C-alpha positions as CSV (number, residue, x, y, z in Angstrom):
1,M,-74.5,-70.3,9.6
2,R,-71.2,-72.2,11.0
3,G,-72.9,-71.9,14.4
4,T,-76.0,-74.4,13.6
5,E,-73.5,-77.2,13.5
6,S,-73.3,-77.8,16.2
7,S,-75.5,-80.3,18.5
8,S,-77.0,-78.8,21.5
9,T,-75.9,-82.6,23.3
10,G,-72.5,-81.3,24.7
11,A,-68.9,-81.0,23.6
12,E,-69.7,-84.3,20.9
13,S,-68.6,-83.2,17.6
14,Q,-71.1,-84.7,14.7
15,D,-68.1,-86.6,13.7
16,D,-68.2,-88.0,17.6
17,L,-71.6,-88.7,17.2
18,Y,-71.4,-91.0,14.2
19,R,-68.4,-92.2,15.1
20,D,-69.9,-93.8,17.9
21,A,-73.7,-94.5,16.7
22,A,-71.8,-96.7,14.0
23,D,-69.8,-98.1,16.3
24,K,-72.6,-99.3,19.0
25,F,-75.1,-99.7,16.1
26,G,-73.3,-100.6,12.8
27,S,-74.3,-104.3,12.9
28,S,-78.0,-103.5,13.4
29,L,-77.7,-101.3,10.5
30,E,-76.3,-104.0,8.6
31,R,-79.0,-106.2,8.9
32,L,-81.9,-103.2,8.6
33,A,-80.0,-102.8,5.1
34,R,-79.7,-107.2,4.7
35,A,-83.5,-106.5,4.9
36,Y,-84.5,-104.2,2.3
37,E,-82.4,-104.9,-0.4
38,A,-81.8,-108.5,-1.7
39,D,-79.1,-107.6,-4.3
40,P,-75.5,-107.5,-2.4
41,E,-74.1,-104.4,-5.0
42,K,-77.8,-102.3,-4.0
43,R,-77.0,-103.0,-0.1
44,R,-73.9,-101.7,-0.1
45,D,-75.3,-98.8,-1.9
46,L,-77.9,-98.7,0.9
47,S,-75.9,-99.7,3.4
48,Q,-73.2,-96.3,2.3
49,D,-76.2,-93.9,2.0
50,I,-76.9,-95.0,5.3
51,H,-74.4,-93.8,7.2
52,F,-73.8,-90.9,5.4
53,Q,-77.3,-89.9,5.8
54,L,-76.9,-90.8,9.4
55,W,-73.4,-89.0,9.7
56,R,-75.2,-85.7,8.1
57,S,-78.4,-86.2,10.3
58,F,-76.2,-85.5,13.6
59,Q,-76.0,-81.6,12.6
60,R,-79.1,-81.3,13.6
61,Y,-79.2,-84.2,16.3
62,D,-80.7,-82.3,19.1
63,A,-81.4,-84.9,21.9
64,R,-84.8,-84.8,22.1
65,C,-85.1,-88.5,21.8
66,S,-82.7,-91.3,22.2
67,V,-79.4,-92.1,20.0
68,R,-81.0,-95.5,19.1
69,T,-84.3,-93.4,18.0
70,W,-82.2,-91.4,16.0
71,V,-80.5,-94.0,15.1
72,Y,-83.3,-96.3,13.6
73,R,-85.4,-93.5,12.3
74,V,-82.6,-92.0,10.3
75,A,-81.7,-95.2,8.3
76,H,-85.2,-96.6,8.2
77,H,-86.3,-93.4,6.4
78,V,-82.9,-94.3,4.0
79,A,-84.3,-97.4,3.6
80,A,-87.6,-96.5,3.1
81,S,-86.7,-94.2,0.2
82,H,-84.5,-96.3,-1.1
83,V,-87.2,-99.3,-2.1
84,L,-89.8,-96.5,-3.4
85,R,-87.1,-95.1,-5.6
86,E,-86.1,-99.4,-6.7
87,R,-90.6,-99.4,-6.5
88,R,-90.8,-96.8,-9.4
89,T,-87.6,-97.5,-10.8
90,F,-88.5,-101.7,-10.9
91,S,-91.8,-102.8,-10.1
92,K,-90.7,-105.6,-7.6
93,L,-92.0,-105.1,-4.8
94,V,-95.2,-107.1,-3.7
95,S,-98.1,-105.3,-1.5
96,L,-99.0,-107.2,1.2
97,E,-102.7,-107.6,-0.1
98,E,-101.1,-109.3,-3.8
99,L,-98.6,-111.3,-1.2
100,E,-101.6,-113.5,-0.1
101,M,-102.9,-114.5,-3.5
102,L,-99.8,-116.1,-4.1
103,P,-100.1,-119.4,-3.8
104,G,-98.6,-122.1,-1.1
105,K,-96.0,-124.5,-2.1
106,D,-94.9,-127.2,-0.9
107,H,-91.0,-127.2,-0.7
108,G,-90.7,-130.1,2.7
109,Q,-88.7,-128.8,6.2
110,F,-86.1,-127.0,5.9
111,A,-83.6,-128.3,8.3
112,D,-80.5,-125.7,7.6
113,Q,-80.8,-122.2,9.6
114,G,-79.1,-120.2,7.2
115,V,-82.1,-121.4,4.4
116,N,-85.0,-120.4,6.9
117,L,-83.2,-117.2,7.7
118,E,-83.0,-116.4,4.4
119,R,-86.5,-117.5,3.5
120,L,-87.6,-115.2,6.8
121,S,-85.5,-112.1,4.9
122,M,-87.1,-112.8,1.9
123,L,-90.4,-112.7,2.7
124,I,-89.5,-110.1,4.7
125,Q,-88.6,-107.6,1.7
126,Q,-91.8,-108.4,-0.1
127,L,-93.3,-106.2,3.1
128,K,-94.4,-102.6,2.3
129,P,-92.1,-100.2,3.8
130,L,-93.8,-99.4,6.8
131,D,-94.7,-102.8,7.8
132,R,-91.0,-104.0,7.3
133,Q,-89.9,-101.3,9.2
134,V,-92.2,-102.4,11.7
135,I,-90.8,-106.1,12.3
136,I,-87.1,-104.7,11.6
137,S,-87.1,-102.5,14.7
138,Y,-89.3,-105.6,16.6
139,L,-86.5,-108.3,15.4
140,E,-83.7,-105.6,16.8
141,D,-85.6,-105.9,20.0
142,I,-86.6,-102.4,19.5
143,D,-90.3,-101.6,21.9
144,A,-93.8,-101.0,20.5
145,E,-93.0,-97.3,22.0
146,S,-89.6,-96.6,20.5
147,I,-90.6,-98.2,17.0
148,G,-93.9,-95.3,17.2
149,E,-91.2,-92.4,18.2
150,I,-89.1,-94.0,14.8
151,T,-92.5,-94.8,12.6
152,G,-95.0,-92.0,13.8
153,L,-97.5,-94.6,15.1
154,S,-99.0,-94.9,18.2
155,S,-97.4,-97.5,20.3
156,G,-101.0,-100.0,20.4
157,N,-101.0,-99.8,16.6
158,V,-97.5,-100.8,16.6
159,A,-98.4,-103.6,18.6
160,M,-101.3,-104.6,16.5
161,R,-99.3,-104.5,13.6
162,I,-96.8,-106.7,15.0
163,H,-98.9,-109.4,15.7
164,R,-100.8,-109.3,12.3
165,I,-97.7,-109.1,10.1
166,K,-96.0,-112.4,12.7
167,N,-99.1,-113.9,11.7
168,I,-99.0,-113.5,7.9
169,L,-94.9,-113.8,7.6
170,A,-95.7,-117.3,10.2
171,R,-98.2,-118.3,7.3
172,R,-96.0,-117.4,3.8
173,F,-92.7,-119.5,6.0
174,H,-95.3,-122.3,6.4
175,E,-96.5,-122.6,3.0
176,G,-93.2,-122.5,1.7
177,G,-93.2,-118.4,0.2
178,G,-89.8,-116.7,0.0
179,H,-87.7,-118.8,-2.2
180,A,-85.5,-116.8,-4.8
181,K,-86.6,-117.4,-7.9
């Protein structure tokens, strides 16, 4: 039925909602894609898929949550699906437990902020999809309650996960983890 394509957010069309969301959250979506995919070619594909699925999703948007929550929910779902496809295909991801078992390396101090951000990004990419989703949302300055809406976790669980993930990332970062091979 064509009538179900309109949104209950008033006169805004699917295209208008997408355009507004892409303008407002485009740079955040690019950072999200970068956090989920290190390979530039695959990252472009992921970013395109996120934008396409976001546009499609506005066909069903009914304003029961904020546009921001909707955008992140869709984007994280697409990115997590991408990771699962890649994991099945290439088995490249490392679980948190396996990450904990990796030997630490002393690579000295890194003064270059770009190098440090790249290292942190690589560490985040090694997290399980749900942990990655939580920490990326946190880094995008989304509060625990909203992250809970996006992920389906309680806000208390989100806060606990953020604390645990930050400790793991800090420890791995200081041990020299996250370097490209």
